[in-house]
C-alpha positions, 0 to 999 in steps of 0.5 A: 860779581862773584858769579861773573868772576867764576864764569870767566875763570871757568871759561878760560879753562874751557868749562862752564856752569849749566843750571840743571833744569827739571822738565817736569817742573817746567812743564807744570809751570808752563801749563799750570799744575791744576789745569792738567787732568790727563797725562800719558806716560809712554814707555813707563818702564818701572814707574819712575816717571809715573811717580814724577807726574803724580808729584807735579800734577797731583790731580791728574789721571795717568795712563802708563804704557809698558810692553815688557812683561817683567817691567810691567810686573814691576810697574804694577807692583810699584804703582798699580794700586795708586788711585788715578793710575791706569796701566796698559801692557802694550806698546804705542805705535801707529797701528794696532796688532802685534809686533816683534819686540827686541829685548836688550841686556839693559832692559830700558834700551829694549825697543820695537826696533833692533839696535844698531850698536853692539853696546845694546846687546840683544838677548831675545825677541818677543811678540807684544801687542801694539795699539795707537794712543788714539784707540786707547783713549777712545776706549777710555772715553776719549779724555782730553790729554794735556801732557804726554811723555814718550820714551820709546827708543826710536819709535816715538814718531810712529806713536805720535802718528797714532795719536793725531786726535789726542794731539789736538788737545795736548799742550806739552810733549816730553819726547826722547829724540835721537841725533844719531840712529841708535836703532834700525829705522829710528826716527830723528830729531828733525823728523819729530820736530817737523811733525810736531811743528805741523801740529802747533808745537814748538821746541822749548828746551832739551834735557839730559843730553847724551854725547856719543864718543867723537860724534857729538850729541847722541840723544836727549829729552826734548820738551815741546809746548803748544804755541799758546803755552809758550805765550 
């Protein structure tokens, strides 16, 4: 009764209560923590999600990817000595080689794509190595990857196209999706959802939805699960 009363009062004032959900815990509940043996963290930055994956999947081997030298150095210092953690100073993409990396003032917004908004002020450019996830996993002995997280600032679809073999076994994907084109050539939510739908994934839930002023949603984290994990 109290909950219904609070919801009615807040609703009349134009507000509502939303339960804060943790995508990593929901991934663990859907897959079963003990059944996850290999995880990929694409765009590991400074290691926060590596540590989160170790919490929810304590027995998993984690492959973490970060192309920025300064961020990679911090990542290596923070998690490089941990067992079952493998670090790769490379950017995930749809091909192997070298590409220009656009470095922004806020390092976590840096990308293989140039920013479209002045708020992400570019402060330099570098050349970084790119590899496909399929190639990296093949070189690692072709482990069966159970879960993937991609936060690549608009380059997620290219990385997924370079991971089609890996996706055959993967059961969960946590992907940053864009509802507005914040980067030149960035993939859209619709493109990612369509691509993953062709590979047997369904959208489970959105998290950390960020709103753009006067234009609705800007970006969010989206958890996609294989259809058998939704059963």
